[in-house]
PyMOL Python script that loads the backbone (N, CA, C, O; Angstrom):
from pymol import cmd

cmd.read_pdbstr("""\
ATOM      1  N   ASN A   1      30.851 -15.182  -2.422  1.00  0.00           N
ATOM      2  CA  ASN A   1      29.598 -15.770  -2.514  1.00  0.00           C
ATOM      3  C   ASN A   1      28.857 -15.817  -0.424  1.00  0.00           C
ATOM      4  O   ASN A   1      28.309 -16.676   0.267  1.00  0.00           O
ATOM      5  N   GLU A   2      29.241 -14.568  -0.238  1.00  0.00           N
ATOM      6  CA  GLU A   2      28.624 -14.788   0.841  1.00  0.00           C
ATOM      7  C   GLU A   2      27.303 -14.495   1.740  1.00  0.00           C
ATOM      8  O   GLU A   2      26.853 -13.349   1.713  1.00  0.00           O
ATOM      9  N   ALA A   3      26.724 -15.389   2.460  1.00  0.00           N
ATOM     10  CA  ALA A   3      25.409 -15.136   2.768  1.00  0.00           C
ATOM     11  C   ALA A   3      25.504 -13.898   4.142  1.00  0.00           C
ATOM     12  O   ALA A   3      26.537 -13.805   4.805  1.00  0.00           O
ATOM     13  N   PHE A   4      24.347 -13.063   4.402  1.00  0.00           N
ATOM     14  CA  PHE A   4      24.515 -12.078   4.799  1.00  0.00           C
ATOM     15  C   PHE A   4      23.211 -12.244   5.657  1.00  0.00           C
ATOM     16  O   PHE A   4      22.247 -12.488   4.931  1.00  0.00           O
ATOM     17  N   ASP A   5      22.871 -12.177   7.126  1.00  0.00           N
ATOM     18  CA  ASP A   5      21.424 -11.613   7.729  1.00  0.00           C
ATOM     19  C   ASP A   5      21.248 -10.562   7.737  1.00  0.00           C
ATOM     20  O   ASP A   5      22.119  -9.788   8.133  1.00  0.00           O
ATOM     21  N   VAL A   6      19.973 -10.116   7.273  1.00  0.00           N
ATOM     22  CA  VAL A   6      20.007  -8.609   7.380  1.00  0.00           C
ATOM     23  C   VAL A   6      18.396  -8.220   8.506  1.00  0.00           C
ATOM     24  O   VAL A   6      17.204  -8.296   8.209  1.00  0.00           O
ATOM     25  N   TYR A   7      18.683  -8.048   9.055  1.00  0.00           N
ATOM     26  CA  TYR A   7      17.780  -7.405   9.883  1.00  0.00           C
ATOM     27  C   TYR A   7      17.124  -5.846   9.675  1.00  0.00           C
ATOM     28  O   TYR A   7      17.739  -4.875   9.234  1.00  0.00           O
ATOM     29  N   PHE A   8      15.481  -5.886  10.185  1.00  0.00           N
ATOM     30  CA  PHE A   8      15.138  -4.657   9.641  1.00  0.00           C
ATOM     31  C   PHE A   8      13.859  -4.130  10.514  1.00  0.00           C
ATOM     32  O   PHE A   8      13.209  -4.955  11.156  1.00  0.00           O
ATOM     33  N   ARG A   9      13.566  -2.971  10.525  1.00  0.00           N
ATOM     34  CA  ARG A   9      12.197  -2.672  11.352  1.00  0.00           C
ATOM     35  C   ARG A   9      11.463  -1.725  10.657  1.00  0.00           C
ATOM     36  O   ARG A   9      12.066  -0.744  10.220  1.00  0.00           O
ATOM     37  N   ASP A  10      10.279  -1.838  10.477  1.00  0.00           N
ATOM     38  CA  ASP A  10       9.805  -1.172  10.021  1.00  0.00           C
ATOM     39  C   ASP A  10       9.292   0.882  10.747  1.00  0.00           C
ATOM     40  O   ASP A  10       8.696   1.189  11.779  1.00  0.00           O
ATOM     41  N   ILE A  11       9.884   1.811   9.612  1.00  0.00           N
ATOM     42  CA  ILE A  11       9.994   2.597  10.841  1.00  0.00           C
ATOM     43  C   ILE A  11       8.894   3.588  11.625  1.00  0.00           C
ATOM     44  O   ILE A  11       8.991   4.058  12.759  1.00  0.00           O
ATOM     45  N   ILE A  12       8.008   3.723  10.822  1.00  0.00           N
ATOM     46  CA  ILE A  12       6.614   3.998  11.745  1.00  0.00           C
ATOM     47  C   ILE A  12       6.295   3.552  12.933  1.00  0.00           C
ATOM     48  O   ILE A  12       5.928   4.268  13.864  1.00  0.00           O
ATOM     49  N   GLU A  13       6.447   2.061  12.970  1.00  0.00           N
ATOM     50  CA  GLU A  13       6.248   0.962  13.945  1.00  0.00           C
ATOM     51  C   GLU A  13       6.800   1.569  15.484  1.00  0.00           C
ATOM     52  O   GLU A  13       6.183   1.743  16.535  1.00  0.00           O
ATOM     53  N   CYS A  14       8.772   1.890  14.979  1.00  0.00           N
ATOM     54  CA  CYS A  14       9.444   2.318  16.108  1.00  0.00           C
ATOM     55  C   CYS A  14       9.119   3.262  16.224  1.00  0.00           C
ATOM     56  O   CYS A  14       9.087   3.176  17.452  1.00  0.00           O
ATOM     57  N   ILE A  15       8.728   4.451  16.004  1.00  0.00           N
ATOM     58  CA  ILE A  15       8.069   5.702  16.314  1.00  0.00           C
ATOM     59  C   ILE A  15       7.024   5.421  17.278  1.00  0.00           C
ATOM     60  O   ILE A  15       6.878   5.921  18.393  1.00  0.00           O
ATOM     61  N   LYS A  16       6.232   4.441  16.617  1.00  0.00           N
ATOM     62  CA  LYS A  16       4.922   4.493  17.174  1.00  0.00           C
ATOM     63  C   LYS A  16       5.699   3.872  18.690  1.00  0.00           C
ATOM     64  O   LYS A  16       5.577   4.375  19.807  1.00  0.00           O
ATOM     65  N   ALA A  17       6.332   2.911  18.403  1.00  0.00           N
ATOM     66  CA  ALA A  17       6.739   2.432  19.890  1.00  0.00           C
ATOM     67  C   ALA A  17       7.670   3.525  21.092  1.00  0.00           C
ATOM     68  O   ALA A  17       7.538   3.356  22.305  1.00  0.00           O
ATOM     69  N   LEU A  18       8.161   4.111  20.778  1.00  0.00           N
ATOM     70  CA  LEU A  18       9.234   5.363  21.130  1.00  0.00           C
ATOM     71  C   LEU A  18       8.183   6.032  21.646  1.00  0.00           C
ATOM     72  O   LEU A  18       8.202   6.209  22.864  1.00  0.00           O
ATOM     73  N   PHE A  19       7.052   6.547  20.879  1.00  0.00           N
ATOM     74  CA  PHE A  19       5.694   7.688  21.760  1.00  0.00           C
ATOM     75  C   PHE A  19       5.653   7.195  22.710  1.00  0.00           C
ATOM     76  O   PHE A  19       6.203   7.556  23.750  1.00  0.00           O
ATOM     77  N   SER A  20       4.800   6.006  22.483  1.00  0.00           N
ATOM     78  CA  SER A  20       3.752   6.177  22.980  1.00  0.00           C
ATOM     79  C   SER A  20       4.351   4.952  24.712  1.00  0.00           C
ATOM     80  O   SER A  20       3.538   4.557  25.548  1.00  0.00           O
ATOM     81  N   ASP A  21       5.753   4.675  24.756  1.00  0.00           N
ATOM     82  CA  ASP A  21       6.544   3.979  26.132  1.00  0.00           C
ATOM     83  C   ASP A  21       6.848   5.535  26.961  1.00  0.00           C
ATOM     84  O   ASP A  21       7.554   6.436  26.510  1.00  0.00           O
ATOM     85  N   PRO A  22       6.049   5.550  28.382  1.00  0.00           N
ATOM     86  CA  PRO A  22       6.227   6.364  29.139  1.00  0.00           C
ATOM     87  C   PRO A  22       7.437   6.096  29.551  1.00  0.00           C
ATOM     88  O   PRO A  22       7.555   6.604  30.666  1.00  0.00           O
ATOM     89  N   ASN A  23       8.464   5.529  29.217  1.00  0.00           N
ATOM     90  CA  ASN A  23      10.034   5.461  30.342  1.00  0.00           C
ATOM     91  C   ASN A  23      10.563   6.403  29.055  1.00  0.00           C
ATOM     92  O   ASN A  23      11.676   6.903  29.218  1.00  0.00           O
ATOM     93  N   PHE A  24       9.951   6.659  27.935  1.00  0.00           N
ATOM     94  CA  PHE A  24      11.057   7.636  26.920  1.00  0.00           C
ATOM     95  C   PHE A  24      10.427   8.836  26.908  1.00  0.00           C
ATOM     96  O   PHE A  24      10.890   9.588  26.049  1.00  0.00           O
ATOM     97  N   ALA A  25       9.266   9.430  27.745  1.00  0.00           N
ATOM     98  CA  ALA A  25       8.622  10.276  27.690  1.00  0.00           C
ATOM     99  C   ALA A  25       9.479  11.963  28.455  1.00  0.00           C
ATOM    100  O   ALA A  25       9.161  13.145  28.582  1.00  0.00           O
ATOM    101  N   ASP A  26      10.330  11.329  28.689  1.00  0.00           N
ATOM    102  CA  ASP A  26      11.175  12.801  29.474  1.00  0.00           C
ATOM    103  C   ASP A  26      12.244  12.910  28.992  1.00  0.00           C
ATOM    104  O   ASP A  26      13.046  13.688  29.510  1.00  0.00           O
ATOM    105  N   PHE A  27      12.775  11.768  27.247  1.00  0.00           N
ATOM    106  CA  PHE A  27      14.073  12.250  26.344  1.00  0.00           C
ATOM    107  C   PHE A  27      13.232  12.211  25.396  1.00  0.00           C
ATOM    108  O   PHE A  27      13.352  11.164  24.759  1.00  0.00           O
ATOM    109  N   LEU A  28      12.479  12.844  25.036  1.00  0.00           N
ATOM    110  CA  LEU A  28      11.600  12.969  23.755  1.00  0.00           C
ATOM    111  C   LEU A  28      11.280  14.584  23.770  1.00  0.00           C
ATOM    112  O   LEU A  28      10.588  15.295  24.499  1.00  0.00           O
ATOM    113  N   VAL A  29      12.083  14.819  22.658  1.00  0.00           N
ATOM    114  CA  VAL A  29      12.310  16.627  22.349  1.00  0.00           C
ATOM    115  C   VAL A  29      11.436  16.903  21.495  1.00  0.00           C
ATOM    116  O   VAL A  29      10.999  15.780  21.242  1.00  0.00           O
ATOM    117  N   PHE A  30      10.678  17.854  20.656  1.00  0.00           N
ATOM    118  CA  PHE A  30       9.404  18.482  20.155  1.00  0.00           C
ATOM    119  C   PHE A  30       9.780  19.484  19.387  1.00  0.00           C
ATOM    120  O   PHE A  30       9.361  19.787  18.270  1.00  0.00           O
ATOM    121  N   ALA A  31      10.859  20.150  20.253  1.00  0.00           N
ATOM    122  CA  ALA A  31      11.060  21.696  19.351  1.00  0.00           C
ATOM    123  C   ALA A  31      12.340  22.093  19.925  1.00  0.00           C
ATOM    124  O   ALA A  31      12.598  21.924  21.117  1.00  0.00           O
ATOM    125  N   PRO A  32      13.386  22.778  18.836  1.00  0.00           N
ATOM    126  CA  PRO A  32      14.514  23.399  19.442  1.00  0.00           C
ATOM    127  C   PRO A  32      14.633  24.238  20.489  1.00  0.00           C
ATOM    128  O   PRO A  32      13.824  25.017  20.991  1.00  0.00           O
ATOM    129  N   GLU A  33      15.729  23.978  20.745  1.00  0.00           N
ATOM    130  CA  GLU A  33      16.309  24.871  22.205  1.00  0.00           C
ATOM    131  C   GLU A  33      17.694  25.466  21.374  1.00  0.00           C
ATOM    132  O   GLU A  33      18.326  25.003  20.425  1.00  0.00           O
ATOM    133  N   ARG A  34      17.930  27.259  22.547  1.00  0.00           N
ATOM    134  CA  ARG A  34      19.119  27.582  22.148  1.00  0.00           C
ATOM    135  C   ARG A  34      19.660  27.402  23.913  1.00  0.00           C
ATOM    136  O   ARG A  34      18.978  27.590  24.921  1.00  0.00           O
ATOM    137  N   HIS A  35      20.611  27.123  23.846  1.00  0.00           N
ATOM    138  CA  HIS A  35      21.330  26.580  25.321  1.00  0.00           C
ATOM    139  C   HIS A  35      22.892  27.985  25.278  1.00  0.00           C
ATOM    140  O   HIS A  35      23.052  28.387  24.126  1.00  0.00           O
ATOM    141  N   TYR A  36      23.550  28.419  25.962  1.00  0.00           N
ATOM    142  CA  TYR A  36      23.744  29.454  26.358  1.00  0.00           C
ATOM    143  C   TYR A  36      25.371  29.178  27.792  1.00  0.00           C
ATOM    144  O   TYR A  36      25.425  28.218  28.561  1.00  0.00           O
ATOM    145  N   ALA A  37      26.011  29.871  27.749  1.00  0.00           N
ATOM    146  CA  ALA A  37      27.193  29.088  28.327  1.00  0.00           C
ATOM    147  C   ALA A  37      27.476  30.119  29.804  1.00  0.00           C
ATOM    148  O   ALA A  37      27.977  29.942  30.915  1.00  0.00           O
ATOM    149  N   ASP A  38      26.741  31.415  28.953  1.00  0.00           N
ATOM    150  CA  ASP A  38      27.242  32.591  29.794  1.00  0.00           C
ATOM    151  C   ASP A  38      25.697  33.118  29.603  1.00  0.00           C
ATOM    152  O   ASP A  38      24.904  32.561  28.843  1.00  0.00           O
ATOM    153  N   LYS A  39      25.285  34.616  30.642  1.00  0.00           N
ATOM    154  CA  LYS A  39      24.170  34.970  31.410  1.00  0.00           C
ATOM    155  C   LYS A  39      23.847  36.065  29.843  1.00  0.00           C
ATOM    156  O   LYS A  39      22.748  35.937  29.302  1.00  0.00           O
ATOM    157  N   ASP A  40      24.585  36.789  29.415  1.00  0.00           N
ATOM    158  CA  ASP A  40      24.663  37.169  27.666  1.00  0.00           C
ATOM    159  C   ASP A  40      24.161  36.960  27.064  1.00  0.00           C
ATOM    160  O   ASP A  40      23.444  37.808  26.535  1.00  0.00           O
ATOM    161  N   GLU A  41      24.156  35.678  26.688  1.00  0.00           N
ATOM    162  CA  GLU A  41      23.504  34.493  26.022  1.00  0.00           C
ATOM    163  C   GLU A  41      24.220  35.259  24.567  1.00  0.00           C
ATOM    164  O   GLU A  41      23.474  35.645  23.667  1.00  0.00           O
ATOM    165  N   MET A  42      25.720  35.416  24.472  1.00  0.00           N
ATOM    166  CA  MET A  42      26.554  35.143  23.743  1.00  0.00           C
ATOM    167  C   MET A  42      27.514  34.035  23.135  1.00  0.00           C
ATOM    168  O   MET A  42      28.203  34.128  22.119  1.00  0.00           O
ATOM    169  N   ILE A  43      27.390  32.964  24.005  1.00  0.00           N
ATOM    170  CA  ILE A  43      28.252  31.439  23.748  1.00  0.00           C
ATOM    171  C   ILE A  43      27.513  30.500  23.399  1.00  0.00           C
ATOM    172  O   ILE A  43      27.145  29.915  24.417  1.00  0.00           O
ATOM    173  N   ARG A  44      26.983  29.916  22.246  1.00  0.00           N
ATOM    174  CA  ARG A  44      26.040  29.002  22.430  1.00  0.00           C
ATOM    175  C   ARG A  44      26.921  27.671  22.899  1.00  0.00           C
ATOM    176  O   ARG A  44      28.134  27.734  23.098  1.00  0.00           O
ATOM    177  N   LEU A  45      26.324  26.752  23.012  1.00  0.00           N
ATOM    178  CA  LEU A  45      26.144  25.128  23.602  1.00  0.00           C
ATOM    179  C   LEU A  45      25.917  25.100  22.488  1.00  0.00           C
ATOM    180  O   LEU A  45      25.559  26.063  21.812  1.00  0.00           O
ATOM    181  N   TYR A  46      26.149  23.606  21.990  1.00  0.00           N
ATOM    182  CA  TYR A  46      25.713  22.895  20.913  1.00  0.00           C
ATOM    183  C   TYR A  46      26.182  21.192  21.755  1.00  0.00           C
ATOM    184  O   TYR A  46      27.278  20.736  22.079  1.00  0.00           O
ATOM    185  N   HIS A  47      24.533  20.544  21.891  1.00  0.00           N
ATOM    186  CA  HIS A  47      25.474  19.379  22.359  1.00  0.00           C
ATOM    187  C   HIS A  47      24.454  17.745  22.100  1.00  0.00           C
ATOM    188  O   HIS A  47      24.777  16.559  22.164  1.00  0.00           O
ATOM    189  N   GLU A  48      22.707  18.690  21.697  1.00  0.00           N
ATOM    190  CA  GLU A  48      22.321  17.585  20.754  1.00  0.00           C
ATOM    191  C   GLU A  48      21.741  18.131  20.209  1.00  0.00           C
ATOM    192  O   GLU A  48      21.793  19.356  20.316  1.00  0.00           O
ATOM    193  N   MET A  49      20.845  17.496  19.297  1.00  0.00           N
ATOM    194  CA  MET A  49      20.476  17.600  17.750  1.00  0.00           C
ATOM    195  C   MET A  49      19.734  18.829  17.514  1.00  0.00           C
ATOM    196  O   MET A  49      19.927  19.686  16.651  1.00  0.00           O
ATOM    197  N   HIS A  50      18.381  18.734  18.919  1.00  0.00           N
ATOM    198  CA  HIS A  50      17.516  19.712  19.167  1.00  0.00           C
ATOM    199  C   HIS A  50      18.324  21.256  19.789  1.00  0.00           C
ATOM    200  O   HIS A  50      17.549  21.956  20.441  1.00  0.00           O
ATOM    201  N   THR A  51      19.487  21.706  19.670  1.00  0.00           N
ATOM    202  CA  THR A  51      20.189  22.448  20.224  1.00  0.00           C
ATOM    203  C   THR A  51      21.029  23.488  19.015  1.00  0.00           C
ATOM    204  O   THR A  51      21.404  24.658  19.088  1.00  0.00           O
ATOM    205  N   GLY A  52      21.129  22.281  17.719  1.00  0.00           N
ATOM    206  CA  GLY A  52      22.343  22.828  16.456  1.00  0.00           C
ATOM    207  C   GLY A  52      20.779  23.907  15.913  1.00  0.00           C
ATOM    208  O   GLY A  52      19.577  23.948  16.177  1.00  0.00           O
ATOM    209  N   LYS A  53      21.878  24.720  14.936  1.00  0.00           N
ATOM    210  CA  LYS A  53      20.760  25.130  14.074  1.00  0.00           C
ATOM    211  C   LYS A  53      20.168  24.931  12.761  1.00  0.00           C
ATOM    212  O   LYS A  53      19.591  25.604  11.907  1.00  0.00           O
ATOM    213  N   TRP A  54      20.505  23.862  12.927  1.00  0.00           N
ATOM    214  CA  TRP A  54      19.672  22.733  12.182  1.00  0.00           C
ATOM    215  C   TRP A  54      18.199  22.956  11.581  1.00  0.00           C
ATOM    216  O   TRP A  54      17.455  23.198  10.630  1.00  0.00           O
ATOM    217  N   TRP A  55      18.449  22.613  13.200  1.00  0.00           N
ATOM    218  CA  TRP A  55      16.829  21.894  13.714  1.00  0.00           C
ATOM    219  C   TRP A  55      16.170  23.706  13.834  1.00  0.00           C
ATOM    220  O   TRP A  55      14.966  23.713  13.576  1.00  0.00           O
ATOM    221  N   TRP A  56      16.576  24.739  14.070  1.00  0.00           N
ATOM    222  CA  TRP A  56      15.934  25.986  14.627  1.00  0.00           C
ATOM    223  C   TRP A  56      15.469  26.533  12.551  1.00  0.00           C
ATOM    224  O   TRP A  56      14.382  26.793  12.036  1.00  0.00           O
ATOM    225  N   ASN A  57      16.831  26.492  11.980  1.00  0.00           N
ATOM    226  CA  ASN A  57      16.523  26.632  10.629  1.00  0.00           C
ATOM    227  C   ASN A  57      15.007  25.559   9.715  1.00  0.00           C
ATOM    228  O   ASN A  57      14.286  25.955   8.799  1.00  0.00           O
ATOM    229  N   SER A  58      14.991  24.622  10.198  1.00  0.00           N
ATOM    230  CA  SER A  58      13.781  23.869  10.212  1.00  0.00           C
ATOM    231  C   SER A  58      12.859  24.452  10.484  1.00  0.00           C
ATOM    232  O   SER A  58      12.120  24.857   9.587  1.00  0.00           O
ATOM    233  N   GLN A  59      12.634  24.650  11.567  1.00  0.00           N
ATOM    234  CA  GLN A  59      11.519  24.904  12.242  1.00  0.00           C
ATOM    235  C   GLN A  59      10.629  26.412  11.587  1.00  0.00           C
ATOM    236  O   GLN A  59       9.421  26.570  11.409  1.00  0.00           O
ATOM    237  N   VAL A  60      11.935  27.482  11.313  1.00  0.00           N
ATOM    238  CA  VAL A  60      11.888  28.266  10.964  1.00  0.00           C
ATOM    239  C   VAL A  60      10.943  27.941   9.041  1.00  0.00           C
ATOM    240  O   VAL A  60       9.794  28.237   8.712  1.00  0.00           O
ATOM    241  N   ARG A  61      11.654  27.506   8.508  1.00  0.00           N
ATOM    242  CA  ARG A  61      11.283  27.132   6.755  1.00  0.00           C
ATOM    243  C   ARG A  61      10.153  26.743   7.113  1.00  0.00           C
ATOM    244  O   ARG A  61       9.351  27.668   7.239  1.00  0.00           O
ATOM    245  N   ILE A  62       9.641  25.417   7.399  1.00  0.00           N
ATOM    246  CA  ILE A  62       8.166  25.253   7.692  1.00  0.00           C
ATOM    247  C   ILE A  62       6.976  25.618   8.397  1.00  0.00           C
ATOM    248  O   ILE A  62       5.850  25.123   8.362  1.00  0.00           O
ATOM    249  N   ILE A  63       7.687  27.076   9.379  1.00  0.00           N
ATOM    250  CA  ILE A  63       6.228  28.026   9.876  1.00  0.00           C
ATOM    251  C   ILE A  63       6.290  28.538   8.742  1.00  0.00           C
ATOM    252  O   ILE A  63       5.120  28.481   8.364  1.00  0.00           O
ATOM    253  N   TYR A  64       7.058  29.148   7.693  1.00  0.00           N
ATOM    254  CA  TYR A  64       6.455  29.967   6.605  1.00  0.00           C
ATOM    255  C   TYR A  64       6.488  29.266   5.794  1.00  0.00           C
ATOM    256  O   TYR A  64       6.704  30.064   4.882  1.00  0.00           O
ATOM    257  N   ILE A  65       6.438  28.146   5.244  1.00  0.00           N
ATOM    258  CA  ILE A  65       5.542  27.715   4.611  1.00  0.00           C
ATOM    259  C   ILE A  65       4.501  27.424   4.656  1.00  0.00           C
ATOM    260  O   ILE A  65       3.703  27.535   3.726  1.00  0.00           O
ATOM    261  N   HIS A  66       4.212  26.869   6.039  1.00  0.00           N
ATOM    262  CA  HIS A  66       2.661  27.016   6.294  1.00  0.00           C
ATOM    263  C   HIS A  66       2.269  28.359   6.774  1.00  0.00           C
ATOM    264  O   HIS A  66       1.598  28.179   7.790  1.00  0.00           O
ATOM    265  N   SER A  67       2.376  29.634   6.514  1.00  0.00           N
ATOM    266  CA  SER A  67       2.045  30.767   6.840  1.00  0.00           C
ATOM    267  C   SER A  67       1.185  30.949   5.155  1.00  0.00           C
ATOM    268  O   SER A  67       0.100  31.180   4.620  1.00  0.00           O
ATOM    269  N   VAL A  68       2.710  30.624   4.885  1.00  0.00           N
ATOM    270  CA  VAL A  68       2.209  30.909   2.899  1.00  0.00           C
ATOM    271  C   VAL A  68       1.217  30.512   2.621  1.00  0.00           C
ATOM    272  O   VAL A  68       0.270  31.046   2.043  1.00  0.00           O
ATOM    273  N   GLU A  69       1.424  29.081   3.194  1.00  0.00           N
ATOM    274  CA  GLU A  69       0.328  28.172   2.231  1.00  0.00           C
ATOM    275  C   GLU A  69      -0.873  28.568   3.120  1.00  0.00           C
ATOM    276  O   GLU A  69      -1.729  27.684   3.146  1.00  0.00           O
ATOM    277  N   THR A  70      -1.096  29.411   3.685  1.00  0.00           N
ATOM    278  CA  THR A  70      -2.913  29.370   4.599  1.00  0.00           C
ATOM    279  C   THR A  70      -2.941  30.642   3.917  1.00  0.00           C
ATOM    280  O   THR A  70      -4.015  31.027   3.457  1.00  0.00           O
ATOM    281  N   TYR A  71      -1.753  31.444   3.774  1.00  0.00           N
ATOM    282  CA  TYR A  71      -2.254  32.957   3.243  1.00  0.00           C
ATOM    283  C   TYR A  71      -3.002  33.132   1.794  1.00  0.00           C
ATOM    284  O   TYR A  71      -3.547  34.124   1.309  1.00  0.00           O
ATOM    285  N   TRP A  72      -2.828  31.810   1.284  1.00  0.00           N
ATOM    286  CA  TRP A  72      -2.993  31.751  -0.391  1.00  0.00           C
ATOM    287  C   TRP A  72      -4.356  31.227  -0.106  1.00  0.00           C
ATOM    288  O   TRP A  72      -5.113  30.939  -1.033  1.00  0.00           O
TER     289      TRP A  72
END
""", "prot")
cmd.dss("prot")
cmd.show_as("cartoon", "prot")
cmd.util.cbc("prot")
cmd.orient("prot")
């Protein structure tokens, strides 16, 4: 019978606060990026979420779904 303090925040309010704060403007990323270790772009670097394959795949899927929906 232990008691715990649980804290929570409204995620939408948190996102609004982050996006509206100019101190974070240089750190917010809205599109995926590809970084390479060589000039031939053969060795990919993965170091942040927006440089990973998941973000690229998600972006392509969203664009595809949007284009199919607009076509119909």
